Each structure stands twice: as structure tokens, then as C-alpha cells.
All heavy atoms as a GROMACS GRO file, in nm:
protein
  494
    1MET      N    1   0.735   0.255  -0.631
    1MET     CA    2   0.871   0.302  -0.615
    1MET      C    3   0.955   0.189  -0.556
    1MET      O    4   0.902   0.091  -0.506
    1MET     CB    5   0.877   0.428  -0.530
    1MET     CG    6   0.847   0.409  -0.383
    1MET     SD    7   0.856   0.560  -0.281
    1MET     CE    8   0.739   0.668  -0.360
    2SER      N    9   1.083   0.203  -0.564
    2SER     CA   10   1.172   0.100  -0.509
    2SER      C   11   1.163   0.099  -0.356
    2SER      O   12   1.122   0.197  -0.294
    2SER     CB   13   1.316   0.125  -0.552
    2SER     OG   14   1.368   0.239  -0.486
    3ARG      N   15   1.204  -0.011  -0.297
    3ARG     CA   16   1.203  -0.022  -0.151
    3ARG      C   17   1.296   0.080  -0.087
    3ARG      O   18   1.262   0.142   0.013
    3ARG     CB   19   1.243  -0.164  -0.109
    3ARG     CG   20   1.139  -0.267  -0.146
    3ARG     CD   21   1.180  -0.405  -0.097
    3ARG     NE   22   1.084  -0.506  -0.134
    3ARG     CZ   23   0.969  -0.528  -0.074
    3ARG    NH1   24   0.934  -0.454   0.028
    3ARG    NH2   25   0.888  -0.623  -0.114
    4SER      N   26   1.414   0.102  -0.147
    4SER     CA   27   1.508   0.198  -0.089
    4SER      C   28   1.453   0.340  -0.098
    4SER      O   29   1.467   0.418  -0.004
    4SER     CB   30   1.645   0.188  -0.155
    4SER     OG   31   1.637   0.214  -0.293
    5LYS      N   32   1.385   0.372  -0.208
    5LYS     CA   33   1.325   0.506  -0.219
    5LYS      C   34   1.212   0.522  -0.118
    5LYS      O   35   1.197   0.629  -0.058
    5LYS     CB   36   1.273   0.531  -0.361
    5LYS     CG   37   1.218   0.670  -0.379
    5LYS     CD   38   1.181   0.699  -0.522
    5LYS     CE   39   1.127   0.841  -0.533
    5LYS     NZ   40   1.086   0.874  -0.668
    6ALA      N   41   1.133   0.417  -0.098
    6ALA     CA   42   1.025   0.423   0.000
    6ALA      C   43   1.081   0.448   0.140
    6ALA      O   44   1.026   0.529   0.215
    6ALA     CB   45   0.944   0.294  -0.002
    7ARG      N   46   1.190   0.380   0.176
    7ARG     CA   47   1.249   0.400   0.308
    7ARG      C   48   1.301   0.542   0.325
    7ARG      O   49   1.299   0.596   0.436
    7ARG     CB   50   1.362   0.298   0.331
    7ARG     CG   51   1.312   0.159   0.364
    7ARG     CD   52   1.424   0.066   0.408
    7ARG     NE   53   1.518   0.039   0.302
    7ARG     CZ   54   1.511  -0.060   0.214
    7ARG    NH1   55   1.410  -0.144   0.220
    7ARG    NH2   56   1.603  -0.077   0.123
    8LYS      N   57   1.348   0.605   0.216
    8LYS     CA   58   1.398   0.742   0.223
    8LYS      C   59   1.285   0.845   0.222
    8LYS      O   60   1.301   0.956   0.271
    8LYS     CB   61   1.492   0.769   0.106
    8LYS     CG   62   1.622   0.691   0.112
    8LYS     CD   63   1.705   0.712  -0.013
    8LYS     CE   64   1.829   0.624  -0.011
    8LYS     NZ   65   1.904   0.633  -0.137
    9THR      N   66   1.172   0.808   0.163
    9THR     CA   67   1.061   0.901   0.144
    9THR      C   68   0.964   0.904   0.261
    9THR      O   69   0.914   1.010   0.297
    9THR     CB   70   0.983   0.863   0.015
    9THR    OG1   71   1.074   0.863  -0.095
    9THR    CG2   72   0.870   0.960  -0.012
   10PHE      N   73   0.936   0.788   0.320
   10PHE     CA   74   0.832   0.777   0.421
   10PHE      C   75   0.888   0.751   0.561
   10PHE      O   76   0.997   0.697   0.575
   10PHE     CB   77   0.734   0.665   0.384
   10PHE     CG   78   0.660   0.690   0.256
   10PHE    CD1   79   0.696   0.624   0.140
   10PHE    CD2   80   0.556   0.781   0.251
   10PHE    CE1   81   0.629   0.647   0.021
   10PHE    CE2   82   0.487   0.804   0.133
   10PHE     CZ   83   0.524   0.737   0.017
   11THR      N   84   0.811   0.788   0.661
   11THR     CA   85   0.849   0.768   0.801
   11THR      C   86   0.756   0.665   0.865
   11THR      O   87   0.653   0.628   0.807
   11THR     CB   88   0.838   0.899   0.880
   11THR    OG1   89   0.697   0.936   0.886
   11THR    CG2   90   0.918   1.011   0.817
   12VAL      N   91   0.792   0.623   0.986
   12VAL     CA   92   0.705   0.532   1.061
   12VAL      C   93   0.570   0.600   1.088
   12VAL      O   94   0.466   0.534   1.083
   12VAL     CB   95   0.774   0.489   1.192
   12VAL    CG1   96   0.679   0.408   1.279
   12VAL    CG2   97   0.900   0.408   1.162
   13ALA      N   98   0.570   0.730   1.111
   13ALA     CA   99   0.443   0.802   1.131
   13ALA      C  100   0.357   0.796   1.005
   13ALA      O  101   0.235   0.779   1.014
   13ALA     CB  102   0.471   0.947   1.169
   14ASP      N  103   0.419   0.809   0.888
   14ASP     CA  104   0.344   0.797   0.762
   14ASP      C  105   0.284   0.657   0.751
   14ASP      O  106   0.168   0.641   0.709
   14ASP     CB  107   0.436   0.820   0.641
   14ASP     CG  108   0.493   0.960   0.632
   14ASP    OD1  109   0.424   1.056   0.673
   14ASP    OD2  110   0.607   0.973   0.584
   15LEU      N  111   0.362   0.556   0.786
   15LEU     CA  112   0.315   0.418   0.781
   15LEU      C  113   0.195   0.399   0.872
   15LEU      O  114   0.093   0.340   0.830
   15LEU     CB  115   0.428   0.322   0.821
   15LEU     CG  116   0.393   0.174   0.826
   15LEU    CD1  117   0.353   0.122   0.689
   15LEU    CD2  118   0.510   0.095   0.882
   16ALA      N  119   0.202   0.449   0.994
   16ALA     CA  120   0.090   0.437   1.087
   16ALA      C  121  -0.035   0.505   1.032
   16ALA      O  122  -0.146   0.451   1.042
   16ALA     CB  123   0.128   0.496   1.223
   17GLU      N  124  -0.018   0.621   0.974
   17GLU     CA  125  -0.132   0.695   0.918
   17GLU      C  126  -0.194   0.620   0.800
   17GLU      O  127  -0.315   0.606   0.790
   17GLU     CB  128  -0.086   0.833   0.872
   17GLU     CG  129  -0.196   0.918   0.812
   17GLU     CD  130  -0.145   1.054   0.764
   17GLU    OE1  131  -0.051   1.108   0.824
   17GLU    OE2  132  -0.202   1.104   0.666
   18GLN      N  133  -0.109   0.571   0.708
   18GLN     CA  134  -0.159   0.506   0.588
   18GLN      C  135  -0.215   0.367   0.613
   18GLN      O  136  -0.288   0.314   0.528
   18GLN     CB  137  -0.049   0.500   0.481
   18GLN     CG  138  -0.015   0.634   0.424
   18GLN     CD  139   0.081   0.626   0.307
   18GLN    OE1  140   0.087   0.527   0.236
   18GLN    NE2  141   0.158   0.732   0.287
   19THR      N  142  -0.181   0.306   0.725
   19THR     CA  143  -0.232   0.173   0.756
   19THR      C  144  -0.330   0.173   0.873
   19THR      O  145  -0.356   0.068   0.932
   19THR     CB  146  -0.116   0.074   0.784
   19THR    OG1  147  -0.039   0.124   0.894
   19THR    CG2  148  -0.029   0.055   0.662
   20ALA      N  149  -0.383   0.289   0.904
   20ALA     CA  150  -0.484   0.297   1.011
   20ALA      C  151  -0.599   0.203   0.976
   20ALA      O  152  -0.647   0.200   0.864
   20ALA     CB  153  -0.533   0.440   1.025
   21GLY      N  154  -0.639   0.123   1.071
   21GLY     CA  155  -0.749   0.029   1.048
   21GLY      C  156  -0.704  -0.106   0.993
   21GLY      O  157  -0.785  -0.195   0.976
   22VAL      N  158  -0.575  -0.121   0.967
   22VAL     CA  159  -0.519  -0.247   0.918
   22VAL      C  160  -0.429  -0.303   1.028
   22VAL      O  161  -0.343  -0.232   1.080
   22VAL     CB  162  -0.437  -0.228   0.788
   22VAL    CG1  163  -0.372  -0.359   0.745
   22VAL    CG2  164  -0.522  -0.170   0.678
   23GLU      N  165  -0.451  -0.427   1.064
   23GLU     CA  166  -0.368  -0.491   1.166
   23GLU      C  167  -0.237  -0.535   1.101
   23GLU      O  168  -0.236  -0.623   1.015
   23GLU     CB  169  -0.441  -0.613   1.225
   23GLU     CG  170  -0.367  -0.680   1.336
   23GLU     CD  171  -0.346  -0.590   1.457
   23GLU    OE1  172  -0.434  -0.508   1.488
   23GLU    OE2  173  -0.239  -0.603   1.521
   24CYS      N  174  -0.128  -0.468   1.137
   24CYS     CA  175   0.002  -0.497   1.079
   24CYS      C  176   0.112  -0.434   1.163
   24CYS      O  177   0.084  -0.354   1.251
   24CYS     CB  178   0.010  -0.444   0.936
   24CYS     SG  179  -0.006  -0.264   0.922
   25ARG      N  180   0.235  -0.474   1.132
   25ARG     CA  181   0.348  -0.409   1.197
   25ARG      C  182   0.352  -0.264   1.152
   25ARG      O  183   0.320  -0.233   1.037
   25ARG     CB  184   0.479  -0.477   1.155
   25ARG     CG  185   0.503  -0.608   1.223
   25ARG     CD  186   0.628  -0.676   1.172
   25ARG     NE  187   0.747  -0.590   1.174
   25ARG     CZ  188   0.861  -0.623   1.114
   25ARG    NH1  189   0.874  -0.737   1.049
   25ARG    NH2  190   0.965  -0.541   1.120
   26LYS      N  191   0.394  -0.177   1.241
   26LYS     CA  192   0.405  -0.034   1.209
   26LYS      C  193   0.538   0.016   1.263
   26LYS      O  194   0.542   0.100   1.352
   26LYS     CB  195   0.287   0.042   1.268
   26LYS     CG  196   0.152  -0.007   1.212
   26LYS     CD  197   0.037   0.067   1.273
   26LYS     CE  198  -0.097   0.005   1.247
   26LYS     NZ  199  -0.144  -0.005   1.116
   27ASP      N  200   0.647  -0.040   1.209
   27ASP     CA  201   0.780  -0.003   1.256
   27ASP      C  202   0.873   0.018   1.136
   27ASP      O  203   0.836  -0.010   1.022
   27ASP     CB  204   0.837  -0.109   1.350
   27ASP     CG  205   0.846  -0.246   1.286
   27ASP    OD1  206   0.934  -0.266   1.201
   27ASP    OD2  207   0.765  -0.334   1.322
   28ALA      N  208   0.992   0.067   1.164
   28ALA     CA  209   1.088   0.101   1.058
   28ALA      C  210   1.124  -0.017   0.969
   28ALA      O  211   1.158   0.000   0.852
   28ALA     CB  212   1.215   0.160   1.120
   29GLY      N  213   1.111  -0.139   1.021
   29GLY     CA  214   1.145  -0.257   0.945
   29GLY      C  215   1.053  -0.287   0.828
   29GLY      O  216   1.086  -0.366   0.741
   30VAL      N  217   0.936  -0.223   0.826
   30VAL     CA  218   0.840  -0.248   0.718
   30VAL      C  219   0.794  -0.120   0.647
   30VAL      O  220   0.697  -0.122   0.572
   30VAL     CB  221   0.717  -0.328   0.768
   30VAL    CG1  222   0.757  -0.468   0.809
   30VAL    CG2  223   0.648  -0.256   0.882
   31VAL      N  224   0.865  -0.011   0.669
   31VAL     CA  225   0.828   0.116   0.603
   31VAL      C  226   0.828   0.100   0.450
   31VAL      O  227   0.747   0.163   0.382
   31VAL     CB  228   0.920   0.232   0.647
   31VAL    CG1  229   0.901   0.354   0.559
   31VAL    CG2  230   0.891   0.269   0.792
   32ASP      N  231   0.913   0.012   0.397
   32ASP     CA  232   0.918  -0.007   0.252
   32ASP      C  233   0.792  -0.073   0.196
   32ASP      O  234   0.773  -0.078   0.074
   32ASP     CB  235   1.042  -0.086   0.212
   32ASP     CG  236   1.052  -0.222   0.279
   32ASP    OD1  237   0.974  -0.250   0.372
   32ASP    OD2  238   1.140  -0.300   0.240
   33GLU      N  239   0.703  -0.120   0.282
   33GLU     CA  240   0.576  -0.180   0.239
   33GLU      C  241   0.460  -0.082   0.248
   33GLU      O  242   0.345  -0.120   0.230
   33GLU     CB  243   0.544  -0.302   0.326
   33GLU     CG  244   0.638  -0.418   0.306
   33GLU     CD  245   0.620  -0.487   0.171
   33GLU    OE1  246   0.515  -0.470   0.107
   33GLU    OE2  247   0.713  -0.558   0.131
   34ILE      N  248   0.488   0.044   0.274
   34ILE     CA  249   0.383   0.145   0.292
   34ILE      C  250   0.296   0.155   0.166
   34ILE      O  251   0.346   0.149   0.053
   34ILE     CB  252   0.447   0.282   0.327
   34ILE    CG1  253   0.343   0.381   0.374
   34ILE    CG2  254   0.528   0.336   0.211
   34ILE    CD1  255   0.404   0.505   0.440
   35PRO      N  256   0.165   0.168   0.183
   35PRO     CA  257   0.078   0.178   0.067
   35PRO      C  258   0.117   0.288  -0.033
   35PRO      O  259   0.102   0.270  -0.155
   35PRO     CB  260  -0.060   0.206   0.128
   35PRO     CG  261  -0.053   0.139   0.262
   35PRO     CD  262   0.089   0.163   0.308
   36GLY      N  263   0.170   0.399   0.017
   36GLY     CA  264   0.208   0.509  -0.071
   36GLY      C  265   0.322   0.477  -0.168
   36GLY      O  266   0.345   0.550  -0.263
   37ALA      N  267   0.390   0.366  -0.145
   37ALA     CA  268   0.500   0.326  -0.234
   37ALA      C  269   0.449   0.256  -0.360
   37ALA      O  270   0.524   0.234  -0.454
   37ALA     CB  271   0.598   0.235  -0.161
   38TYR      N  272   0.322   0.221  -0.359
   38TYR     CA  273   0.264   0.146  -0.471
   38TYR      C  274   0.184   0.238  -0.562
   38TYR      O  275   0.139   0.344  -0.522
   38TYR     CB  276   0.173   0.035  -0.417
   38TYR     CG  277   0.252  -0.073  -0.347
   38TYR    CD1  278   0.284  -0.062  -0.212
   38TYR    CD2  279   0.297  -0.184  -0.416
   38TYR    CE1  280   0.358  -0.160  -0.147
   38TYR    CE2  281   0.372  -0.282  -0.353
   38TYR     CZ  282   0.401  -0.269  -0.219
   38TYR     OH  283   0.476  -0.366  -0.156
   39LYS      N  284   0.162   0.193  -0.684
   39LYS     CA  285   0.080   0.268  -0.779
   39LYS      C  286  -0.062   0.279  -0.723
   39LYS      O  287  -0.110   0.190  -0.654
   39LYS     CB  288   0.074   0.196  -0.914
   39LYS     CG  289   0.206   0.197  -0.988
   39LYS     CD  290   0.193   0.124  -1.120
   39LYS     CE  291   0.326   0.122  -1.190
   39LYS     NZ  292   0.321   0.044  -1.314
   40ASP      N  293  -0.130   0.388  -0.756
   40ASP     CA  294  -0.267   0.409  -0.716
   40ASP      C  295  -0.356   0.306  -0.786
   40ASP      O  296  -0.359   0.302  -0.910
   40ASP     CB  297  -0.311   0.551  -0.750
   40ASP     CG  298  -0.457   0.575  -0.718
   40ASP    OD1  299  -0.487   0.594  -0.601
   40ASP    OD2  300  -0.540   0.572  -0.812
   41LEU      N  301  -0.426   0.223  -0.710
   41LEU     CA  302  -0.507   0.117  -0.767
   41LEU      C  303  -0.618   0.170  -0.858
   41LEU      O  304  -0.647   0.114  -0.964
   41LEU     CB  305  -0.567   0.029  -0.657
   41LEU     CG  306  -0.648  -0.090  -0.704
   41LEU    CD1  307  -0.566  -0.182  -0.794
   41LEU    CD2  308  -0.702  -0.166  -0.586
   42GLY      N  309  -0.680   0.281  -0.818
   42GLY     CA  310  -0.785   0.340  -0.901
   42GLY      C  311  -0.733   0.380  -1.038
   42GLY      O  312  -0.798   0.355  -1.140
   43GLU      N  313  -0.615   0.439  -1.041
   43GLU     CA  314  -0.553   0.479  -1.167
   43GLU      C  315  -0.520   0.357  -1.253
   43GLU      O  316  -0.543   0.356  -1.374
   43GLU     CB  317  -0.426   0.559  -1.139
   43GLU     CG  318  -0.357   0.611  -1.262
   43GLU     CD  319  -0.232   0.691  -1.228
   43GLU    OE1  320  -0.230   0.761  -1.124
   43GLU    OE2  321  -0.136   0.682  -1.306
   44VAL      N  322  -0.467   0.254  -1.190
   44VAL     CA  323  -0.434   0.132  -1.263
   44VAL      C  324  -0.560   0.071  -1.324
   44VAL      O  325  -0.562   0.034  -1.441
   44VAL     CB  326  -0.364   0.029  -1.171
   44VAL    CG1  327  -0.350  -0.106  -1.240
   44VAL    CG2  328  -0.228   0.081  -1.127
   45MET      N  329  -0.668   0.063  -1.246
   45MET     CA  330  -0.792   0.004  -1.296
   45MET      C  331  -0.854   0.088  -1.407
   45MET      O  332  -0.906   0.034  -1.504
   45MET     CB  333  -0.892  -0.015  -1.181
   45MET     CG  334  -0.847  -0.118  -1.079
   45MET     SD  335  -0.811  -0.280  -1.149
   45MET     CE  336  -0.975  -0.330  -1.199
   46ARG      N  337  -0.846   0.221  -1.394
   46ARG     CA  338  -0.900   0.307  -1.500
   46ARG      C  339  -0.824   0.287  -1.631
   46ARG      O  340  -0.883   0.285  -1.738
   46ARG     CB  341  -0.896   0.454  -1.459
   46ARG     CG  342  -1.006   0.492  -1.361
   46ARG     CD  343  -1.012   0.643  -1.337
   46ARG     NE  344  -0.892   0.695  -1.272
   46ARG     CZ  345  -0.867   0.686  -1.142
   46ARG    NH1  346  -0.955   0.629  -1.061
   46ARG    NH2  347  -0.757   0.735  -1.090
   47SER      N  348  -0.694   0.268  -1.622
   47SER     CA  349  -0.615   0.250  -1.744
   47SER      C  350  -0.639   0.113  -1.808
   47SER      O  351  -0.606   0.092  -1.923
   47SER     CB  352  -0.466   0.270  -1.716
   47SER     OG  353  -0.414   0.164  -1.637
   48GLN      N  354  -0.699   0.020  -1.732
   48GLN     CA  355  -0.728  -0.114  -1.782
   48GLN      C  356  -0.878  -0.136  -1.804
   48GLN      O  357  -0.921  -0.250  -1.825
   48GLN     CB  358  -0.676  -0.219  -1.683
   48GLN     CG  359  -0.529  -0.207  -1.650
   48GLN     CD  360  -0.440  -0.232  -1.769
   48GLN    OE1  361  -0.465  -0.323  -1.847
   48GLN    NE2  362  -0.339  -0.150  -1.786
   49ALA      N  363  -0.956  -0.030  -1.802
   49ALA     CA  364  -1.102  -0.041  -1.805
   49ALA      C  365  -1.152  -0.121  -1.926
   49ALA      O  366  -1.254  -0.190  -1.916
   49ALA     CB  367  -1.166   0.097  -1.803
   50ASP      N  368  -1.083  -0.112  -2.038
   50ASP     CA  369  -1.127  -0.186  -2.155
   50ASP      C  370  -1.087  -0.334  -2.151
   50ASP      O  371  -1.129  -0.412  -2.237
   50ASP     CB  372  -1.073  -0.121  -2.282
   50ASP     CG  373  -0.921  -0.114  -2.287
   50ASP    OD1  374  -0.857  -0.107  -2.180
   50ASP    OD2  375  -0.865  -0.115  -2.398
   51LEU      N  376  -1.010  -0.373  -2.050
   51LEU     CA  377  -0.961  -0.511  -2.041
   51LEU      C  378  -1.022  -0.590  -1.925
   51LEU      O  379  -1.013  -0.714  -1.924
   51LEU     CB  380  -0.808  -0.511  -2.023
   51LEU     CG  381  -0.727  -0.442  -2.133
   51LEU    CD1  382  -0.581  -0.437  -2.093
   51LEU    CD2  383  -0.745  -0.515  -2.264
   52VAL      N  384  -1.080  -0.522  -1.828
   52VAL     CA  385  -1.128  -0.591  -1.708
   52VAL      C  386  -1.270  -0.548  -1.673
   52VAL      O  387  -1.316  -0.442  -1.713
   52VAL     CB  388  -1.037  -0.564  -1.586
   52VAL    CG1  389  -0.897  -0.614  -1.611
   52VAL    CG2  390  -1.036  -0.417  -1.551
   53GLU      N  391  -1.337  -0.634  -1.598
   53GLU     CA  392  -1.467  -0.601  -1.542
   53GLU      C  393  -1.454  -0.614  -1.390
   53GLU      O  394  -1.416  -0.720  -1.339
   53GLU     CB  395  -1.573  -0.698  -1.592
   53GLU     CG  396  -1.707  -0.679  -1.528
   53GLU     CD  397  -1.808  -0.787  -1.566
   53GLU    OE1  398  -1.774  -0.876  -1.645
   53GLU    OE2  399  -1.918  -0.783  -1.511
   54VAL      N  400  -1.482  -0.509  -1.319
   54VAL     CA  401  -1.473  -0.513  -1.173
   54VAL      C  402  -1.596  -0.588  -1.122
   54VAL      O  403  -1.709  -0.553  -1.151
   54VAL     CB  404  -1.468  -0.371  -1.113
   54VAL    CG1  405  -1.470  -0.378  -0.962
   54VAL    CG2  406  -1.346  -0.298  -1.163
   55VAL      N  407  -1.570  -0.693  -1.045
   55VAL     CA  408  -1.680  -0.773  -0.990
   55VAL      C  409  -1.687  -0.763  -0.838
   55VAL      O  410  -1.785  -0.806  -0.778
   55VAL     CB  411  -1.672  -0.921  -1.034
   55VAL    CG1  412  -1.688  -0.933  -1.185
   55VAL    CG2  413  -1.541  -0.984  -0.989
   56ALA      N  414  -1.582  -0.710  -0.775
   56ALA     CA  415  -1.582  -0.696  -0.630
   56ALA      C  416  -1.476  -0.594  -0.590
   56ALA      O  417  -1.379  -0.571  -0.662
   56ALA     CB  418  -1.552  -0.828  -0.563
   57HIS      N  419  -1.495  -0.531  -0.476
   57HIS     CA  420  -1.397  -0.440  -0.417
   57HIS      C  421  -1.359  -0.499  -0.281
   57HIS      O  422  -1.447  -0.529  -0.200
   57HIS     CB  423  -1.454  -0.301  -0.398
   57HIS     CG  424  -1.480  -0.229  -0.526
   57HIS    ND1  425  -1.386  -0.150  -0.588
   57HIS    CD2  426  -1.589  -0.229  -0.608
   57HIS    CE1  427  -1.436  -0.102  -0.700
   57HIS    NE2  428  -1.559  -0.149  -0.715
   58LEU      N  429  -1.232  -0.518  -0.258
   58LEU     CA  430  -1.184  -0.576  -0.133
   58LEU      C  431  -1.113  -0.470  -0.050
   58LEU      O  432  -1.055  -0.378  -0.105
   58LEU     CB  433  -1.086  -0.690  -0.162
   58LEU     CG  434  -1.138  -0.801  -0.254
   58LEU    CD1  435  -1.028  -0.902  -0.283
   58LEU    CD2  436  -1.260  -0.870  -0.193
   59LYS      N  437  -1.115  -0.485   0.082
   59LYS     CA  438  -1.046  -0.395   0.172
   59LYS      C  439  -0.950  -0.478   0.256
   59LYS      O  440  -0.991  -0.577   0.317
   59LYS     CB  441  -1.143  -0.321   0.264
   59LYS     CG  442  -1.072  -0.225   0.359
   59LYS     CD  443  -1.169  -0.160   0.453
   59LYS     CE  444  -1.108  -0.061   0.546
   59LYS     NZ  445  -0.978  -0.083   0.597
   60GLN      N  446  -0.825  -0.437   0.258
   60GLN     CA  447  -0.726  -0.506   0.337
   60GLN      C  448  -0.751  -0.481   0.486
   60GLN      O  449  -0.775  -0.369   0.528
   60GLN     CB  450  -0.586  -0.455   0.302
   60GLN     CG  451  -0.477  -0.520   0.379
   60GLN     CD  452  -0.340  -0.468   0.339
   60GLN    OE1  453  -0.328  -0.378   0.258
   60GLN    NE2  454  -0.237  -0.525   0.396
   61VAL      N  455  -0.744  -0.588   0.564
   61VAL     CA  456  -0.763  -0.575   0.708
   61VAL      C  457  -0.646  -0.631   0.787
   61VAL      O  458  -0.635  -0.608   0.906
   61VAL     CB  459  -0.895  -0.640   0.756
   61VAL    CG1  460  -1.015  -0.568   0.698
   61VAL    CG2  461  -0.898  -0.788   0.721
   62VAL      N  462  -0.559  -0.708   0.722
   62VAL     CA  463  -0.442  -0.763   0.788
   62VAL      C  464  -0.327  -0.775   0.688
   62VAL      O  465  -0.352  -0.794   0.568
   62VAL     CB  466  -0.471  -0.900   0.853
   62VAL    CG1  467  -0.498  -1.007   0.750
   62VAL    CG2  468  -0.360  -0.944   0.945
   63CYS      N  469  -0.207  -0.758   0.735
   63CYS     CA  470  -0.088  -0.770   0.651
   63CYS      C  471   0.020  -0.839   0.735
   63CYS      O  472   0.050  -0.794   0.845
   63CYS     CB  473  -0.040  -0.634   0.604
   63CYS     SG  474   0.112  -0.642   0.506
   64VAL      N  475   0.076  -0.947   0.682
   64VAL     CA  476   0.179  -1.022   0.753
   64VAL      C  477   0.305  -1.022   0.668
   64VAL      O  478   0.301  -1.060   0.552
   64VAL     CB  479   0.135  -1.166   0.781
   64VAL    CG1  480   0.245  -1.243   0.853
   64VAL    CG2  481   0.005  -1.168   0.861
   65LYS      N  482   0.413  -0.976   0.725
   65LYS     CA  483   0.542  -0.976   0.656
   65LYS      C  484   0.646  -1.039   0.747
   65LYS      O  485   0.655  -1.004   0.863
   65LYS     CB  486   0.585  -0.834   0.618
   65LYS     CG  487   0.720  -0.830   0.549
   65LYS     CD  488   0.763  -0.690   0.512
   65LYS     CE  489   0.900  -0.697   0.446
   65LYS     NZ  490   0.949  -0.567   0.409
   66GLY      N  491   0.724  -1.126   0.690
   66GLY     CA  492   0.835  -1.183   0.766
   66GLY      C  493   0.810  -1.319   0.822
   66GLY      O  494   0.718  -1.384   0.816
   0.00000   0.00000   0.00000
């Protein structure tokens, strides 16, 4: 979704919940970067299954913005 829609849709509390376990800012200035604003990665990978081979799964542990 767009950054403006993300800011209207999600709260700082949503951001804290969705980024639990990730070291990052958790304030209104970065609500537009909330994971829920992005397409579901599993869905994206399933739709590309005939084009890609998954060789690793990564987990985000840090996010730096600004």
C-alpha cells in the first residue's frame, strides 16, 4: 500500500506488535514502513513458484531508516 495509506491505517502500537523481535525505531515517524503495508511474501513466492527456487529463508533482525 502507499505510505500515506499505511500512516492512516496503522498505529504505533501496530508497528510495535508487527516488529516485535526486530531492533528498529517504533515511532510515528516510521509507521509507513510497517510490515503490514507490504505484500505477503508467502503469497508472492507462491505466485512465482514456477520461476524461482527457494534456497534459503531469512529473518529480519534489524531495520535502519533515516
